[in-house]
C-alpha angles and dihedrals in degrees: 000000000000091000092058093055094048092050094051092051091060097039097110100039095093092048091050092050090049092051092049090049091051090048092053091046091049092051089051092052091048090051090052091050090050092050090050091052091051091046092052091049093049091048091053091049091050090051091052091050091048092049091049091050092048094049093047091050090047089057091047089054091053090048091051090054092047097035094141088068101044093134091064090067096060112120128168094196097251126107122356119337120250117265091257090061102035097099093041093052089049089052089051092051091049095047107037126050126241098026112128136155090271107036139042095010115168121256121219116187121189118189111169105304094339114102124188119188120190118188117191130190138164120215118216115277093014118120100208128045122245123225141198120202129190130179126201137172112223113194133176095234 
């Protein structure tokens, strides 16, 4: 009869160990899912930064080619863009999120040969806009 009592005292130990093992495994899976969500968000943000950089450098290239008319590229971000920037601003709006006719418009400042381009965008579910700024000196020599 002693063997019966000893066996009944340990009857739930295996079940408890299995449940603890499942709990640890589940926490590991949840951590992996969380890491994947963060990785996807960071990848999207990196893509937006790369697109902003590419588009700003694309405009700089156009300005280098047309450097005798640098003043025509100046844009303070309000109202409609000048004719020299119309296609570029449309490309920005089609590529980056959160750029509309009223908010997050790019700013192109031209002072002599110094050009500053600021590209702004606002990803979904983010409270503040991001920006990318580049400065170049475009000379005739």
